[in-house]
C-alpha positions as a Markdown table, in Angstrom:
| # | Residue | x | y | z |
|---|---|---|---|---|
| 1 | Met | 33.6 | -18.8 | 18.0 |
| 2 | Lys | 36.4 | -15.9 | 18.4 |
| 3 | Arg | 35.4 | -12.7 | 20.0 |
| 4 | Arg | 36.0 | -10.9 | 17.0 |
| 5 | Asp | 33.9 | -13.1 | 15.0 |
| 6 | Val | 31.0 | -12.7 | 17.6 |
| 7 | Leu | 31.4 | -8.9 | 17.5 |
| 8 | Ala | 31.2 | -9.0 | 13.5 |
| 9 | Ala | 28.0 | -11.1 | 13.7 |
| 10 | Ile | 26.4 | -8.8 | 16.1 |
| 11 | Gly | 27.2 | -5.7 | 13.9 |
| 12 | Thr | 25.8 | -7.6 | 11.0 |
| 13 | Leu | 22.5 | -8.3 | 12.9 |
| 14 | Ala | 22.4 | -4.9 | 14.1 |
| 15 | Ala | 22.7 | -3.4 | 10.4 |
| 16 | Ala | 20.0 | -5.6 | 9.2 |
| 17 | Ala | 17.6 | -4.7 | 12.0 |
| 18 | Pro | 16.6 | -1.3 | 10.7 |
| 19 | Ala | 16.2 | -2.6 | 7.2 |
| 20 | Ala | 13.7 | -5.1 | 8.8 |
| 21 | Arg | 11.8 | -2.6 | 10.7 |
| 22 | Ala | 11.5 | -0.6 | 7.6 |
| 23 | Gln | 9.5 | -3.3 | 5.5 |
| 24 | Pro | 6.0 | -1.8 | 5.1 |
| 25 | Arg | 3.3 | -3.8 | 6.7 |
| 26 | Pro | 0.4 | -5.2 | 4.3 |
| 27 | Leu | -2.2 | -2.9 | 2.9 |
| 28 | Arg | -5.0 | -3.4 | 5.1 |
| 29 | Val | -8.1 | -4.1 | 2.9 |
| 30 | Ala | -11.6 | -4.6 | 4.5 |
| 31 | Trp | -14.5 | -5.9 | 2.5 |
| 32 | Val | -18.3 | -6.4 | 3.1 |
| 33 | Tyr | -19.1 | -10.0 | 2.9 |
| 34 | Ala | -21.4 | -9.9 | -0.3 |
| 35 | Met | -21.0 | -11.7 | -3.5 |
| 36 | Ala | -21.1 | -8.2 | -5.1 |
| 37 | Asn | -17.4 | -7.7 | -3.9 |
| 38 | Ala | -16.3 | -10.6 | -5.5 |
| 39 | Pro | -13.3 | -8.7 | -7.2 |
| 40 | Ala | -11.6 | -8.4 | -3.9 |
| 41 | Ile | -11.7 | -12.1 | -3.4 |
| 42 | Val | -10.8 | -13.1 | -7.0 |
| 43 | Ala | -7.7 | -10.7 | -6.8 |
| 44 | Gln | -6.6 | -12.5 | -3.9 |
| 45 | Arg | -7.0 | -16.1 | -5.0 |
| 46 | Lys | -6.0 | -15.5 | -8.5 |
| 47 | Gly | -2.8 | -13.8 | -7.3 |
| 48 | Phe | -3.3 | -10.4 | -9.0 |
| 49 | Tyr | -2.2 | -8.5 | -5.8 |
| 50 | Ala | 0.9 | -10.1 | -5.7 |
| 51 | Ala | 1.6 | -9.6 | -9.6 |
| 52 | Glu | 1.0 | -6.0 | -9.2 |
| 53 | Gly | 3.5 | -5.9 | -6.4 |
| 54 | Val | 1.2 | -5.0 | -3.6 |
| 55 | Ala | 1.0 | -7.0 | -0.1 |
| 56 | Val | -2.7 | -7.0 | 1.0 |
| 57 | Glu | -4.0 | -8.3 | 4.3 |
| 58 | Leu | -7.9 | -9.0 | 3.3 |
| 59 | Thr | -10.2 | -9.2 | 6.1 |
| 60 | Gln | -14.2 | -9.7 | 5.8 |
| 61 | Phe | -16.7 | -7.7 | 7.7 |
| 62 | Ala | -20.5 | -8.4 | 8.1 |
| 63 | Asp | -21.4 | -4.7 | 7.0 |
| 64 | Gly | -20.4 | -1.1 | 6.4 |
| 65 | Pro | -20.8 | 0.4 | 9.7 |
| 66 | Val | -18.4 | -2.2 | 11.2 |
| 67 | Ile | -15.9 | -1.1 | 8.6 |
| 68 | Gln | -16.5 | 2.5 | 9.4 |
| 69 | Gln | -15.5 | 1.8 | 13.0 |
| 70 | Ala | -12.3 | 0.0 | 11.8 |
| 71 | Val | -11.5 | 2.8 | 9.4 |
| 72 | Ala | -11.9 | 5.4 | 12.1 |
| 73 | Ala | -9.6 | 3.5 | 14.5 |
| 74 | Gly | -7.0 | 3.4 | 11.7 |
| 75 | Glu | -7.3 | -0.5 | 11.6 |
| 76 | Val | -8.3 | -0.3 | 7.9 |
| 77 | Asp | -6.4 | 1.5 | 5.0 |
| 78 | Val | -8.8 | 0.5 | 2.1 |
| 79 | Ala | -12.3 | -0.8 | 2.0 |
| 80 | Tyr | -14.6 | -2.5 | -0.4 |
| 81 | Val | -18.0 | -1.0 | 0.9 |
| 82 | Gly | -21.1 | 0.6 | -0.2 |
| 83 | Ala | -21.2 | 3.9 | -1.5 |
| 84 | Pro | -23.4 | 5.2 | 1.1 |
| 85 | Pro | -21.3 | 4.6 | 4.2 |
| 86 | Val | -18.2 | 6.3 | 2.5 |
| 87 | Tyr | -20.4 | 9.6 | 1.9 |
| 88 | Gln | -21.9 | 9.5 | 5.7 |
| 89 | Trp | -18.3 | 9.0 | 7.0 |
| 90 | Ala | -17.3 | 12.1 | 4.9 |
| 91 | Ser | -20.3 | 14.0 | 6.3 |
| 92 | Arg | -19.3 | 13.4 | 9.7 |
| 93 | Gly | -15.6 | 14.4 | 9.3 |
| 94 | Leu | -13.7 | 11.2 | 8.4 |
| 95 | Asp | -12.0 | 12.3 | 5.1 |
| 96 | Ala | -12.5 | 9.5 | 2.8 |
| 97 | Arg | -12.9 | 9.1 | -0.9 |
| 98 | Ile | -14.5 | 6.8 | -3.4 |
| 99 | Leu | -11.9 | 5.7 | -6.1 |
| 100 | Ala | -13.5 | 3.2 | -8.1 |
| 101 | Lys | -16.6 | 1.1 | -8.8 |
| 102 | Val | -16.8 | -2.6 | -7.7 |
| 103 | Asn | -20.2 | -3.7 | -8.9 |
| 104 | Trp | -23.5 | -2.7 | -10.4 |
| 105 | Gly | -27.1 | -4.2 | -9.2 |
| 106 | Gln | -27.3 | -6.8 | -6.5 |
| 107 | Ala | -30.5 | -5.7 | -4.7 |
| 108 | Ala | -34.1 | -6.6 | -5.0 |
| 109 | Leu | -37.4 | -6.6 | -3.1 |
| 110 | Ile | -38.9 | -10.0 | -2.7 |
| 111 | Ala | -42.2 | -11.4 | -1.7 |
| 112 | Ser | -43.3 | -14.6 | 0.0 |
| 113 | Thr | -45.2 | -16.7 | -2.6 |
| 114 | Ala | -47.4 | -17.6 | 0.4 |
| 115 | Ala | -48.3 | -14.1 | 1.3 |
| 116 | Ala | -51.9 | -13.6 | 1.4 |
| 117 | Pro | -53.2 | -11.3 | -0.3 |
| 118 | Pro | -50.4 | -11.9 | -2.8 |
| 119 | Ile | -47.7 | -8.9 | -3.3 |
| 120 | Ala | -47.4 | -8.3 | -7.0 |
| 121 | Thr | -46.4 | -4.5 | -6.7 |
| 122 | Leu | -44.6 | -2.3 | -4.4 |
| 123 | Ala | -48.0 | -0.8 | -3.7 |
| 124 | Asp | -49.2 | -4.1 | -2.2 |
| 125 | Leu | -46.6 | -3.6 | 0.6 |
| 126 | Lys | -48.9 | -1.1 | 2.3 |
| 127 | Gly | -49.9 | -2.4 | 5.7 |
| 128 | Arg | -47.5 | -5.5 | 5.4 |
| 129 | Lys | -44.3 | -6.4 | 7.2 |
| 130 | Leu | -41.2 | -6.1 | 5.3 |
| 131 | Ala | -37.6 | -7.3 | 6.4 |
| 132 | Gly | -35.0 | -4.6 | 5.9 |
| 133 | Val | -31.4 | -4.1 | 7.3 |
| 134 | Ala | -30.4 | -1.5 | 10.0 |
| 135 | Arg | -31.9 | 1.9 | 9.8 |
| 136 | Gly | -29.3 | 4.3 | 8.3 |
| 137 | Ser | -27.5 | 1.6 | 6.4 |
| 138 | Gly | -26.8 | 2.2 | 2.6 |
| 139 | Met | -29.7 | -0.5 | 1.8 |
| 140 | Asp | -31.8 | 1.2 | 4.2 |
| 141 | Val | -31.5 | 4.6 | 2.5 |
| 142 | Leu | -31.9 | 2.9 | -0.9 |
| 143 | Leu | -35.1 | 1.2 | 0.3 |
| 144 | Arg | -36.6 | 4.2 | 2.1 |
| 145 | Gly | -35.8 | 6.7 | -0.6 |
| 146 | Gln | -35.5 | 5.4 | -4.3 |
| 147 | Val | -37.5 | 2.3 | -3.8 |
| 148 | Leu | -40.5 | 2.9 | -1.5 |
| 149 | Arg | -41.0 | 6.6 | -1.6 |
| 150 | Gly | -39.5 | 7.0 | -5.2 |
| 151 | Arg | -41.3 | 3.9 | -7.0 |
| 152 | Ala | -44.4 | 3.5 | -4.9 |
| 153 | Gly | -44.8 | 6.9 | -2.8 |
| 154 | Leu | -44.5 | 4.9 | 0.3 |
| 155 | Asp | -43.3 | 6.2 | 3.6 |
| 156 | Ala | -41.3 | 3.1 | 5.4 |
| 157 | Asp | -42.4 | 4.2 | 8.9 |
| 158 | Ser | -46.1 | 5.0 | 8.4 |
| 159 | Asp | -47.2 | 3.0 | 5.4 |
| 160 | Leu | -45.7 | -0.5 | 6.5 |
| 161 | Ser | -44.1 | -2.3 | 9.1 |
| 162 | Leu | -40.3 | -2.4 | 8.6 |
| 163 | Val | -38.5 | -5.1 | 10.5 |
| 164 | Asn | -34.8 | -5.0 | 10.7 |
| 165 | Met | -32.6 | -8.2 | 10.7 |
| 166 | Pro | -29.4 | -9.4 | 9.0 |
| 167 | Ala | -29.8 | -10.3 | 5.4 |
| 168 | Pro | -28.9 | -14.0 | 5.9 |
| 169 | Asn | -31.9 | -14.3 | 8.2 |
| 170 | Met | -34.5 | -12.9 | 5.8 |
| 171 | Asn | -35.3 | -16.0 | 3.7 |
| 172 | Ala | -36.0 | -17.9 | 6.9 |
| 173 | Ala | -38.2 | -15.1 | 8.1 |
| 174 | Leu | -40.1 | -15.4 | 4.9 |
| 175 | Asp | -40.4 | -19.0 | 5.2 |
| 176 | Arg | -41.8 | -18.8 | 9.0 |
| 177 | His | -44.2 | -16.1 | 7.9 |
| 178 | Leu | -42.7 | -13.7 | 10.4 |
| 179 | Val | -42.4 | -11.1 | 7.4 |
| 180 | Asp | -44.5 | -10.7 | 3.9 |
| 181 | Ala | -41.3 | -9.3 | 2.1 |
| 182 | Ala | -37.9 | -8.7 | 2.1 |
| 183 | Phe | -35.3 | -6.2 | 0.8 |
| 184 | Thr | -32.4 | -8.1 | 0.3 |
| 185 | Trp | -29.3 | -8.9 | -2.0 |
| 186 | Glu | -27.5 | -11.5 | -3.8 |
| 187 | Pro | -27.2 | -14.5 | -3.5 |
| 188 | Phe | -30.1 | -14.4 | -1.0 |
| 189 | Val | -32.3 | -13.1 | -3.8 |
| 190 | Ser | -31.5 | -16.1 | -6.0 |
| 191 | Glu | -31.7 | -18.7 | -3.2 |
| 192 | Ala | -35.3 | -17.5 | -2.6 |
| 193 | Val | -36.1 | -17.5 | -6.2 |
| 194 | Leu | -34.8 | -21.0 | -7.0 |
| 195 | Arg | -36.4 | -22.5 | -3.9 |
| 196 | Gly | -39.8 | -21.4 | -5.1 |
| 197 | Ser | -40.5 | -19.5 | -1.7 |
| 198 | Ala | -40.2 | -15.9 | -3.1 |
| 199 | Arg | -40.9 | -13.8 | -6.0 |
| 200 | Val | -39.1 | -10.8 | -7.1 |
| 201 | Val | -41.3 | -7.8 | -6.8 |
| 202 | Leu | -38.6 | -5.3 | -8.0 |
| 203 | Asp | -35.3 | -5.9 | -9.4 |
| 204 | Val | -33.6 | -2.5 | -8.5 |
| 205 | Asn | -31.3 | -3.0 | -11.5 |
| 206 | Gln | -34.4 | -2.8 | -13.8 |
| 207 | Ala | -35.4 | 0.2 | -12.2 |
| 208 | Phe | -31.8 | 1.9 | -12.2 |
| 209 | Pro | -29.9 | 0.0 | -15.0 |
| 210 | Arg | -26.2 | -0.9 | -14.0 |
| 211 | Tyr | -26.6 | 1.2 | -10.8 |
| 212 | Pro | -23.5 | 1.4 | -8.5 |
| 213 | Trp | -23.1 | 0.1 | -5.0 |
| 214 | Tyr | -19.8 | -1.2 | -3.8 |
| 215 | Val | -16.9 | 1.0 | -4.3 |
| 216 | Val | -13.1 | 0.8 | -3.5 |
| 217 | Ala | -12.5 | 3.8 | -0.8 |
| 218 | Ala | -9.7 | 5.2 | 1.1 |
| 219 | Thr | -9.2 | 7.9 | 3.4 |
| 220 | Gln | -7.0 | 10.8 | 2.5 |
| 221 | Lys | -4.3 | 9.7 | 5.1 |
| 222 | Thr | -4.0 | 6.5 | 3.2 |
| 223 | Leu | -3.9 | 8.1 | -0.2 |
| 224 | Ala | -1.1 | 10.5 | 1.2 |
| 225 | Thr | 1.0 | 7.9 | 2.7 |
| 226 | Arg | 0.4 | 4.8 | 0.7 |
| 227 | Gly | -0.7 | 6.1 | -2.6 |
| 228 | Asp | 1.6 | 3.9 | -4.9 |
| 229 | Glu | 0.3 | 0.8 | -3.2 |
| 230 | Val | -3.2 | 2.0 | -3.6 |
| 231 | Val | -2.7 | 2.3 | -7.7 |
| 232 | Arg | -1.4 | -1.1 | -7.5 |
| 233 | Leu | -4.4 | -2.4 | -5.7 |
| 234 | Leu | -6.5 | -0.6 | -8.3 |
| 235 | Arg | -4.6 | -2.4 | -11.0 |
| 236 | Ala | -5.1 | -5.7 | -9.3 |
| 237 | His | -9.0 | -4.8 | -8.9 |
| 238 | Arg | -9.5 | -3.9 | -12.5 |
| 239 | Arg | -7.7 | -7.3 | -13.7 |
| 240 | Ala | -10.2 | -9.1 | -11.1 |
| 241 | Val | -13.3 | -7.4 | -12.7 |
| 242 | Asp | -11.8 | -8.3 | -16.2 |
| 243 | Phe | -11.5 | -12.0 | -15.0 |
| 244 | Leu | -15.2 | -12.0 | -13.6 |
| 245 | Asn | -16.4 | -10.8 | -16.9 |
| 246 | Glu | -14.3 | -12.7 | -19.3 |
| 247 | His | -13.8 | -16.0 | -17.6 |
| 248 | Ala | -17.4 | -16.6 | -16.0 |
| 249 | Asp | -17.0 | -20.3 | -15.6 |
| 250 | Glu | -13.8 | -20.3 | -13.8 |
| 251 | Ala | -14.7 | -17.2 | -11.6 |
| 252 | Asp | -18.0 | -18.8 | -10.8 |
| 253 | Ala | -16.2 | -21.7 | -9.4 |
| 254 | Ile | -14.2 | -19.4 | -7.2 |
| 255 | Leu | -17.5 | -17.8 | -6.1 |
| 256 | Val | -19.0 | -21.2 | -5.3 |
| 257 | Glu | -16.2 | -22.0 | -2.9 |
| 258 | Ala | -15.6 | -18.5 | -1.3 |
| 259 | Phe | -19.3 | -18.0 | -0.5 |
| 260 | Gln | -19.9 | -21.7 | 0.3 |
| 261 | Val | -22.9 | -21.8 | -2.4 |
| 262 | Ala | -24.8 | -25.0 | -2.1 |
| 263 | Ala | -27.0 | -26.6 | -4.5 |
| 264 | Ile | -30.9 | -25.8 | -4.3 |
| 265 | Gly | -33.1 | -28.5 | -5.6 |
| 266 | Pro | -32.0 | -29.4 | -9.1 |
| 267 | Ala | -29.9 | -26.1 | -9.3 |
| 268 | Ser | -26.2 | -27.1 | -8.8 |
| 269 | Pro | -24.1 | -24.3 | -6.8 |
| 270 | Ala | -22.8 | -23.2 | -10.4 |
| 271 | Ala | -26.4 | -22.7 | -11.5 |
| 272 | Val | -27.1 | -20.6 | -8.5 |
| 273 | Val | -24.3 | -18.1 | -9.4 |
| 274 | Lys | -25.5 | -17.8 | -13.0 |
| 275 | Glu | -28.9 | -16.9 | -11.4 |
| 276 | Val | -27.2 | -14.2 | -9.3 |
| 277 | Arg | -25.4 | -12.8 | -12.4 |
| 278 | Lys | -29.0 | -12.0 | -14.0 |
| 279 | Arg | -29.0 | -9.2 | -11.2 |
| 280 | Leu | -25.4 | -8.5 | -10.5 |
| 281 | Gly | -22.3 | -7.5 | -12.5 |
| 282 | Trp | -19.0 | -5.9 | -12.0 |
| 283 | Ala | -17.2 | -2.7 | -13.4 |
| 284 | Thr | -14.5 | -0.4 | -12.4 |
| 285 | Arg | -15.2 | 3.1 | -13.9 |
| 286 | Leu | -17.9 | 5.3 | -12.3 |
| 287 | Glu | -19.7 | 6.8 | -15.3 |
| 288 | Pro | -21.6 | 10.1 | -15.2 |
| 289 | Ala | -25.1 | 8.2 | -14.6 |
| 290 | Asp | -23.3 | 6.4 | -11.5 |
| 291 | Leu | -22.3 | 9.9 | -10.0 |
| 292 | Gln | -26.0 | 11.2 | -10.6 |
| 293 | Phe | -27.1 | 8.1 | -8.8 |
| 294 | Ile | -24.8 | 8.4 | -5.8 |
| 295 | Gln | -25.9 | 12.1 | -5.7 |
| 296 | Arg | -29.4 | 11.1 | -5.4 |
| 297 | Leu | -28.6 | 8.5 | -2.7 |
| 298 | Met | -26.7 | 11.3 | -0.7 |
| 299 | Asp | -29.8 | 13.7 | -1.0 |
| 300 | Asp | -32.0 | 11.1 | 0.2 |
| 301 | Ser | -29.7 | 10.4 | 3.1 |
| 302 | Ala | -29.5 | 14.1 | 4.1 |
| 303 | Ala | -33.4 | 14.2 | 3.8 |
| 304 | Leu | -33.4 | 11.1 | 6.1 |
| 305 | Gly | -31.3 | 12.7 | 8.7 |
| 306 | Phe | -28.5 | 10.3 | 8.2 |
| 307 | Met | -25.8 | 12.8 | 7.0 |
| 308 | Gly | -23.7 | 14.9 | 9.1 |
| 309 | Arg | -23.7 | 17.8 | 6.6 |
| 310 | Pro | -24.9 | 18.0 | 3.0 |
| 311 | Leu | -22.2 | 17.0 | 0.5 |
| 312 | Lys | -21.8 | 16.9 | -3.4 |
| 313 | Val | -20.7 | 13.9 | -5.3 |
| 314 | Glu | -17.5 | 15.8 | -6.3 |
| 315 | Gln | -16.3 | 16.1 | -2.7 |
| 316 | Val | -16.4 | 12.4 | -2.3 |
| 317 | Val | -15.4 | 10.9 | -5.7 |
| 318 | Asp | -11.8 | 10.8 | -6.8 |
| 319 | Ala | -11.5 | 9.2 | -10.1 |
| 320 | Gly | -8.0 | 10.2 | -10.6 |
| 321 | Trp | -6.6 | 7.3 | -8.8 |
| 322 | Leu | -8.2 | 4.9 | -11.0 |
| 323 | Ala | -7.1 | 6.9 | -14.0 |
| 324 | Arg | -3.4 | 6.5 | -12.8 |
| 325 | Ala | -3.8 | 2.8 | -12.5 |
| 326 | Glu | -5.2 | 2.5 | -16.0 |
| 327 | Ala | -2.5 | 4.6 | -17.3 |
| 328 | Ala | -0.1 | 2.3 | -15.8 |
| 329 | Arg | -1.5 | -0.7 | -17.7 |
């Protein structure tokens, strides 16, 4: 190659380098590993993110507190996470916003069918051992405030023995009689019911119809710097929710694979997911009743000492981003 050709090639590469460096990194999206967060998986597997023109790097986490650490460290841009972690972050200075709803329902209090005496109502939990997740977590707030105190007048610390453990371990703890009951979520509720090892004492969705739980959230920094991508992600999220609701059989096949759902006795994996759908569904808009429920959770969190400062729901929820996504339909 002649010298002038080499120089020309070097010049071409140098000119291309800034353009390559300017390519934005994918939007880093974290999600709590729960079937209620199925829209994140469906959007990825059905190609909805790509169809909306947004590159997404999807990473699963075990729970909201771990996602909080990643968000605070600048390692996550958008999160599919419970509403309580978001407002708790905001109360401590992490300026996050709830942008859209992901699901309704999912949680239930179940009791061992072998418990003696039997646990038929929440009042029967007095003096018994109940499995729950980490103190201060969203599910812990829901259990302590709206479920135990609100529905039965029970104090989680003085009226019963609350044993903290990961949700995937709770059914085994019931089987081994280490606890009498558990406050857990899908698909663990349905697995226990179909095996016949536990009965549902309280389906939270029956107590609080279509109550919100998981949400799409982002920090103000993400919204300021990558707002257009967030809108595209919300469009993909809406498409995934529509798919889950309108194409149940195909969606359930995705859930069986993604969450490694196994047959339980005569119940096929698809039948297990259909059982899950009795207590769990998906939606995108936060309705007035949803906002009222989140405010009650916020008030409970403050009363339990889990908030850095009191907040109103309007300070945490910003529905304008979903409205922009819907307007672009």
